[in-house]
C-alpha positions in Angstrom: 23.0 -108.7 -19.1 25.1 -109.5 -16.0 24.0 -111.3 -12.9 23.5 -108.1 -10.9 21.2 -106.5 -13.5 17.5 -106.6 -12.9 15.3 -105.7 -9.9 14.9 -109.3 -8.8 18.6 -109.8 -8.5 19.1 -106.7 -6.5 16.3 -107.6 -4.1 17.9 -110.9 -3.5 21.2 -109.2 -2.9 19.6 -106.9 -0.3 17.9 -109.9 1.4 21.2 -111.8 1.5 23.0 -108.8 3.1 20.3 -108.4 5.7 20.4 -112.1 6.5 24.2 -112.1 7.0 24.2 -109.0 9.2 21.2 -109.9 11.4 21.6 -113.6 11.7 22.2 -114.7 15.4 22.9 -111.1 16.3 21.6 -111.5 19.8 22.4 -115.2 20.3 25.7 -114.8 22.1 26.7 -112.7 25.1 28.2 -109.3 25.1 32.0 -109.5 24.6 33.9 -107.6 27.3 35.3 -105.1 27.7 33.9 -103.0 24.9 30.4 -104.4 24.3 29.7 -104.6 28.0 30.8 -101.0 28.6 28.8 -99.6 25.7 25.6 -101.5 26.8 26.0 -100.6 30.5 26.4 -96.9 30.0 23.0 -96.4 28.2 21.4 -98.8 30.7 22.5 -96.6 33.6 21.3 -93.5 31.6 17.8 -95.0 31.4 17.9 -96.1 35.0 18.9 -92.7 36.4 17.1 -90.6 33.8 20.3 -88.5 33.4 20.9 -88.3 29.6 23.7 -85.7 29.9 26.4 -87.3 32.1 27.6 -90.7 31.0 28.3 -93.1 33.9 29.9 -96.6 34.0 29.4 -98.6 37.1 27.7 -95.5 38.4 30.7 -93.2 38.2 31.4 -90.5 35.7 32.8 -91.8 32.4 33.9 -89.1 30.0 36.1 -90.9 27.4 33.5 -90.6 24.6 30.7 -88.3 23.7 27.1 -89.2 24.1 25.4 -90.0 20.7 26.1 -93.8 20.7 24.7 -94.1 24.2 21.6 -92.2 23.3 21.0 -94.4 20.2 21.6 -97.6 22.2 19.3 -96.4 25.0 16.6 -95.8 22.4 17.1 -99.3 21.1 16.7 -100.7 24.6 13.5 -98.7 25.0 12.0 -100.2 21.9 13.4 -103.8 22.0 14.2 -104.4 25.6 17.6 -104.8 27.4 19.2 -107.6 25.4 22.1 -108.4 23.1 20.2 -107.8 19.9 19.1 -104.4 21.0 22.7 -103.5 22.1 24.2 -104.5 18.7 21.4 -103.1 16.5 22.8 -99.6 16.3 26.2 -100.5 14.8 24.5 -103.0 12.5 22.2 -100.3 11.1 25.1 -97.9 10.8 27.1 -100.5 8.9 24.2 -101.2 6.6 23.6 -97.5 6.2 27.2 -97.0 5.2 26.8 -99.6 2.5 23.7 -97.7 1.2 25.6 -94.4 1.1 28.5 -96.1 -0.7 26.1 -97.5 -3.3 24.6 -94.0 -4.1 28.0 -92.2 -4.1 29.6 -94.8 -6.4 26.6 -94.6 -8.7 26.9 -90.8 -8.9 30.7 -90.9 -9.4 30.7 -93.7 -12.0 27.4 -93.2 -13.7 26.8 -97.0 -13.4 24.1 -98.4 -11.1 25.9 -101.8 -11.3 29.1 -100.3 -10.1 27.2 -98.8 -7.1 25.8 -102.2 -6.2 29.2 -103.9 -6.5 30.8 -101.2 -4.3 28.1 -101.7 -1.6 28.5 -105.5 -1.7 32.3 -105.3 -1.5 31.9 -103.1 1.5 29.3 -105.3 3.2 31.4 -108.4 2.7 34.8 -107.0 3.8 35.8 -108.5 7.1 36.7 -105.3 8.9 33.5 -103.6 8.0 31.4 -106.6 8.8 33.2 -107.3 12.1 32.9 -103.7 13.4 29.3 -103.6 12.4 28.5 -106.7 14.5 30.0 -105.3 17.7 28.5 -102.9 20.0 31.3 -100.4 19.8 31.3 -96.7 18.9 33.5 -97.0 15.8 30.8 -97.9 13.4 28.5 -95.1 14.6 31.4 -92.7 14.0 32.1 -94.2 10.6 28.5 -94.0 9.4 28.3 -90.3 10.2 31.8 -89.8 8.8 30.7 -91.5 5.6 27.5 -89.4 5.6 29.5 -86.2 5.8 31.8 -87.1 2.9 28.8 -88.5 0.9 27.3 -85.0 1.2 30.5 -83.4 0.2 31.0 -85.8 -2.7 27.5 -85.2 -4.0 28.0 -81.4 -3.7 31.4 -81.6 -5.4 30.1 -83.5 -8.4 27.0 -81.3 -8.8 27.3 -79.1 -11.8 24.7 -76.6 -10.5 26.1 -75.4 -7.2 22.8 -73.8 -6.2 21.3 -77.3 -6.3 24.1 -78.6 -4.2 23.4 -76.6 -1.0 21.3 -79.4 0.7 24.3 -81.7 0.2 26.6 -79.2 2.0 24.1 -79.2 4.9 24.3 -83.0 5.0 28.1 -82.6 5.0 27.9 -80.4 8.2 25.2 -82.5 9.8 27.3 -85.6 9.3 30.4 -83.9 10.8 28.3 -82.8 13.8 26.9 -86.2 14.5 30.4 -87.8 14.0 31.7 -85.3 16.6 28.9 -86.3 19.0 29.9 -89.9 18.4 33.7 -89.8 19.0 34.9 -86.3 19.3 36.8 -83.8 17.2 38.0 -86.3 14.6 34.4 -86.2 13.4 35.0 -82.7 12.0 38.8 -82.5 11.6 39.1 -85.5 9.2 36.1 -85.0 6.9 36.7 -81.3 6.9 40.4 -81.8 6.1 39.6 -84.2 3.3 37.2 -81.7 1.7 39.7 -78.8 1.9 42.6 -80.8 0.6 40.4 -82.1 -2.2 39.6 -78.6 -3.4 43.3 -77.5 -3.0 44.7 -80.5 -4.9 42.1 -80.0 -7.6 43.1 -76.3 -7.9 39.5 -75.4 -7.2 40.5 -72.5 -4.9 37.6 -70.3 -5.8 35.2 -72.9 -4.4 36.9 -73.0 -1.0 34.7 -70.3 0.6 31.6 -72.1 -0.7 32.2 -75.1 1.6 32.0 -72.8 4.7 28.4 -71.5 4.3 27.0 -69.8 7.4 24.0 -72.1 7.4 26.3 -75.2 7.5 28.4 -73.8 10.3 25.3 -72.8 12.2 23.9 -76.3 11.8 27.1 -77.9 13.1 27.1 -75.8 16.2 23.4 -76.2 16.7 23.8 -79.9 16.8 26.9 -80.2 18.9 27.0 -77.3 21.4 23.8 -78.1 23.4 25.2 -81.4 24.8 28.8 -80.1 25.3 27.5 -77.0 27.1 25.1 -79.1 29.3 27.8 -81.7 30.2 30.4 -79.0 31.0 27.9 -77.1 33.1 27.0 -80.2 35.1 30.6 -81.4 35.3 33.2 -78.7 35.3 36.0 -81.3 35.0 34.7 -82.6 31.7 36.4 -80.1 29.5 39.9 -80.8 30.7 39.5 -84.6 30.7 37.7 -84.9 27.3 39.4 -82.3 25.2 42.9 -82.3 26.8 43.4 -85.9 28.0 41.2 -87.8 25.5 42.2 -85.8 22.5 45.7 -84.2 22.8 47.3 -86.6 25.2 45.6 -89.6 23.7 47.0 -88.7 20.3 50.4 -87.4 21.3 51.3 -89.7 24.2 51.1 -93.3 25.3 48.7 -92.4 28.2 46.3 -95.2 27.2 49.0 -97.8 26.7 47.8 -98.5 23.2 51.1 -97.8 21.3 51.7 -99.7 18.1 54.4 -99.1 15.5 53.7 -96.7 12.6 53.0 -99.5 10.1 50.4 -101.2 12.4 47.5 -100.4 10.2 49.0 -101.8 7.0 48.4 -105.4 7.9 45.1 -104.4 9.5 43.8 -102.8 6.3 45.1 -105.8 4.2 43.3 -108.2 6.5 40.3 -106.0 6.8 39.7 -106.0 3.1 39.6 -109.8 2.9 38.4 -111.4 0.7 39.0 -108.4 -1.7 42.6 -107.6 -0.7 43.9 -108.8 -4.1 41.9 -106.0 -5.8 43.9 -103.2 -4.2 46.2 -102.8 -7.2 43.2 -102.4 -9.4 41.7 -100.0 -6.9 44.8 -97.8 -7.5 44.2 -98.0 -11.2 40.6 -97.0 -10.8 41.6 -94.0 -8.7 43.8 -92.8 -11.5 40.9 -92.8 -14.0 41.6 -96.1 -15.8 38.5 -97.5 -17.6 37.0 -94.0 -17.6 34.4 -94.9 -15.0 35.8 -92.4 -12.4 36.9 -88.9 -13.2 40.3 -87.9 -11.9 38.5 -85.5 -9.5 36.5 -88.3 -8.0 39.5 -90.6 -7.8 41.4 -87.8 -6.0 38.6 -87.4 -3.5 38.5 -91.2 -2.8 42.3 -91.3 -2.5 42.3 -88.5 0.1 39.5 -90.2 1.9 41.6 -93.3 2.3 45.0 -91.6 2.9 44.2 -88.9 5.4 42.5 -91.1 8.1 45.1 -93.8 7.5 48.0 -91.4 8.0 46.4 -89.5 10.8 45.9 -92.6 12.9 49.2 -94.1 11.9 51.0 -91.1 13.4 49.0 -91.4 16.6 50.5 -93.0 19.7 47.1 -94.7 20.4 46.1 -97.3 17.8 43.2 -99.8 17.8 42.0 -102.0 14.9 38.7 -100.3 14.2 40.3 -96.9 13.7 40.7 -97.5 10.0 37.0 -98.3 9.4 36.5 -94.9 7.8 38.9 -95.9 5.0 36.7 -98.7 3.9 33.9 -97.0 1.9 36.2 -95.3 -0.6 38.3 -98.4 -1.0 35.0 -100.3 -1.7 34.1 -97.8 -4.4 37.4 -98.2 -6.1 37.3 -102.0 -5.9 33.6 -101.9 -7.1 34.6 -99.8 -10.1 37.4 -102.2 -11.0 35.0 -105.1 -10.7 32.6 -103.3 -13.0 35.3 -102.9 -15.6 36.1 -106.6 -15.2 32.5 -107.7 -15.7 32.3 -105.7 -19.0 35.5 -107.4 -20.3 37.2 -104.1 -20.8 40.7 -104.0 -22.2 43.1 -105.6 -19.7 40.4 -107.8 -18.1 42.6 -111.0 -18.4 45.7 -109.5 -16.7 43.5 -107.8 -14.1 41.8 -111.1 -13.2 45.2 -112.8 -13.1 46.7 -110.3 -10.7 43.6 -110.5 -8.5 43.9 -114.3 -8.3 47.6 -114.3 -7.6 47.6 -111.5 -5.1 44.6 -112.8 -3.3 46.2 -116.2 -3.1 49.2 -114.7 -1.4 46.8 -113.3 1.3 44.1 -115.9 1.6 46.1 -119.1 1.7 48.5 -118.0 4.5 45.5 -116.6 6.4 43.7 -119.9 6.1 46.8 -121.8 7.3 47.1 -119.5 10.3 43.4 -120.0 11.1 44.1 -123.8 11.4 47.4 -123.6 13.1 46.6 -121.1 15.8 43.8 -123.2 17.5 46.0 -126.3 17.3 49.3 -124.8 18.6 48.1 -122.1 21.0 48.5 -122.7 24.7 45.7 -120.2 25.6 42.8 -121.9 27.4 39.9 -122.5 25.1 41.9 -121.8 22.0 41.4 -125.3 20.7 37.7 -124.8 20.7 38.1 -122.1 18.1 38.8 -124.6 15.4 35.2 -125.6 15.1 34.3 -121.9 14.6 37.1 -121.0 12.3 37.0 -123.9 9.9 33.7 -122.8 8.1 35.2 -119.4 7.5 38.5 -120.8 6.2 36.6 -123.2 3.9 34.6 -120.2 2.6 37.8 -118.3 1.9 39.3 -121.2 0.0 36.0 -121.6 -1.9 36.2 -117.9 -2.8 39.7 -118.1 -4.1 39.1 -121.4 -5.9 36.0 -119.9 -7.7 38.0 -116.9 -8.7 40.7 -119.1 -10.1 38.2 -121.3 -12.0 36.4 -118.3 -13.5 39.7 -116.7 -14.5 40.7 -119.8 -16.4 37.3 -119.9 -18.2 37.3 -116.2 -18.8 33.9 -115.9 -17.2 34.4 -112.2 -16.5 30.7 -111.2 -16.8 29.7 -113.5 -14.0 32.8 -113.2 -11.9 32.0 -110.1 -9.7 28.5 -111.2 -8.9 29.5 -114.8 -8.0 32.4 -113.6 -5.9 30.1 -111.1 -4.1 27.8 -113.9 -3.0 30.7 -116.1 -1.9 32.2 -113.1 0.0 29.0 -112.7 1.9 29.0 -116.4 2.6 32.5 -115.9 4.0 31.2 -113.1 6.3 28.4 -115.3 7.4 30.8 -118.1 8.3 33.2 -115.6 10.0 30.3 -114.5 12.3 30.7 -117.8 14.1 33.9 -116.4 15.5 32.0 -113.9 17.5 30.3 -116.8 19.3 33.6 -118.4 20.1 35.0 -115.0 21.4 31.9 -114.4 23.5 32.3 -117.9 25.0 35.7 -116.8 26.3 35.1 -113.2 27.1 31.4 -112.7 27.9 30.2 -112.4 31.5 26.7 -113.5 30.6 27.1 -117.1 31.8 28.8 -116.2 35.1 26.2 -113.5 35.7 23.6 -116.3 35.4 25.5 -118.2 38.1 25.4 -115.1 40.3 21.6 -114.8 39.9 21.2 -118.5 40.7 23.3 -118.6 43.8 22.9 -115.1 45.1 20.1 -113.2 46.8 19.0 -109.7 47.5 21.6 -107.7 49.5 24.6 -109.8 48.5 27.8 -107.8 47.7 29.0 -108.5 44.2 32.7 -108.0 43.6 34.7 -108.0 40.4 38.3 -109.0 41.2 41.3 -107.8 39.1 39.1 -107.2 36.1 36.3 -104.7 35.5 34.0 -107.2 33.8 31.9 -104.3 32.6 29.1 -106.4 31.2 28.5 -107.9 34.7 26.6 -104.8 35.8 24.6 -104.9 32.6 23.5 -108.5 33.1 22.8 -108.1 36.8 21.3 -104.6 36.5 23.1 -103.4 39.6 26.3 -101.8 40.8 29.3 -104.0 41.6 32.3 -103.5 43.8 35.6 -103.2 41.9 38.6 -104.8 43.6 42.3 -104.7 42.6 41.9 -102.6 39.4 40.6 -99.3 38.2 41.9 -98.8 34.7 39.5 -96.5 32.8 37.3 -96.0 35.9 40.2 -94.2 37.6 38.8 -90.8 36.7 35.3 -91.6 38.0 36.5 -93.5 41.0 38.6 -90.5 42.2 35.3 -88.5 42.3 33.3 -91.2 44.1 32.0 -90.1 47.4 31.5 -93.6 48.8 34.8 -95.5 48.9 33.2 -98.9 49.4 32.8 -99.5 45.7 36.5 -99.3 44.8 38.7 -101.3 47.1 42.3 -102.6 47.3 43.5 -106.0 48.5 43.4 -105.1 52.2 39.9 -103.8 52.0 38.8 -106.8 50.0 40.2 -109.1 52.8 38.2 -107.2 55.4 35.0 -107.3 53.3 35.5 -111.1 52.7 36.0 -111.9 56.3 33.2 -109.6 57.5 29.5 -110.3 58.2 28.2 -109.6 54.7 27.5 -112.2 52.1 30.0 -111.7 49.2 30.0 -113.2 45.8 33.2 -112.6 43.9 33.6 -112.9 40.1 37.0 -113.1 38.4 38.6 -114.2 35.2 39.9 -117.8 35.2 43.5 -116.5 34.8 43.1 -114.5 38.1 41.5 -117.3 40.2 44.8 -118.6 41.4 45.7 -115.3 43.0 42.6 -115.0 45.1 43.6 -117.1 48.1 46.7 -115.0 48.9 44.7 -111.8 48.8 41.9 -113.1 50.9 44.0 -114.9 53.5 42.1 -118.2 53.1 40.8 -120.5 50.3 37.5 -119.2 49.0 34.5 -121.4 48.2 34.2 -122.0 44.5 30.5 -122.0 43.4 30.9 -122.4 39.7 33.0 -121.7 36.6 32.4 -120.7 33.0 35.0 -120.0 30.3 34.3 -116.3 30.9 34.4 -116.2 34.7 34.7 -118.0 38.0 32.3 -117.4 40.9 33.5 -117.6 44.5 31.6 -117.0 47.8 32.5 -116.3 51.4 29.5 -118.4 52.7 
């Protein structure tokens, strides 16, 4: 009996995962720009009562669909307007993705333990854990993306196709909710994976079966109402969302997020930490080695990794969380390899050796960089990161050292379970990095200064930075000076020009009769005097912002 067998061990594993994911979730401020943005939009929805048209700083914001905003607004209604409630939706989606991974791995491998290992690998991988702990849309998308392919995978492996119809409905429901989370990739990618899987498996006769009228009707029943309502209320939505945010975003550099084609290679390698060294074994698992996975299941998992990875690699717009949908199938493949290792299958010794060597090639340089960056970086506040990064680096070294020790002792039956616990410990230590990041990039502390020094009727100005979480913490609209960025579309449709001003207008406002409180990033504070025409009064400073006043 291995360490993951038995009800008691699995309950302890669940409790450990919950502890790691929920610990200190609301203890640090929202990290701008993303967390502030995706908390403020649902706050404004609740304030206005308009659940159709998303708004940011009270102007139209059409870059993403509405589902994540609705879910976050629901969290605010239940738990109040706070950081824990803002982050709860992605955390639940991350945990839900782990659960779906467990069940799909168990179906594909026929091994309950392989399912548990796959879920623990996913839960403890840095990219999955990191995206789950941030209030961004990517984990909401990824959960429903995973739910869709979970439904397809269950249908595909069901011998009795008549019994598989509910799974196809889940496939379509998942694609619909993924579409409502982040747009057409929610249907294009899962649907493409399913079609390619049947084509590569030469199961051509089954192609018509994955397009049941009931599934198609369900997809449109879930997606059309909101798209119809928002287009009816906002005739300019269609062009902005479908043309600019889909075609132009993918094919051009309109969002200035261009990265080279190979950008996601190091992201995926780092995102799998501390399991990166198992990638070679994951490839063996996909090819049917150890007889846990059928070639058909391995083919599905391989396509699930490859299609999103290639799709986003070809895009002219790239961000780190885009490859999160690749993580569940990789976790299943790695979990399958770990199950083979725990059973001491043929080749366990060389498998373990490769894992230790390859992981050392990743973890040891990563640990060194984690020490050198805070020491050598000239960025303000970078030196403070060392206190937060050292525990995570120590956990990484402990993970690698334990794997080396168990390899030498041939403790293969215990190795996967022990490493899963240590990997979760590493994720727990890594979570302290969010606190360090929030200290530098959260407007929570400077918003507290505004509340302390300001009064009703003061004009609040964000200078040269949107500081999107500022509106969330103050519960009010702010004047944006010197930058528009993603608010350009909404600002162009704003009827009252006083909320978006240039340097000349800022100078008139500053020297006028109104009391003005101005917030800016520390890096922009030195530019303020030239724009205002005189030295402003500095009321206070935090690592995330500086507060000035004209009184």
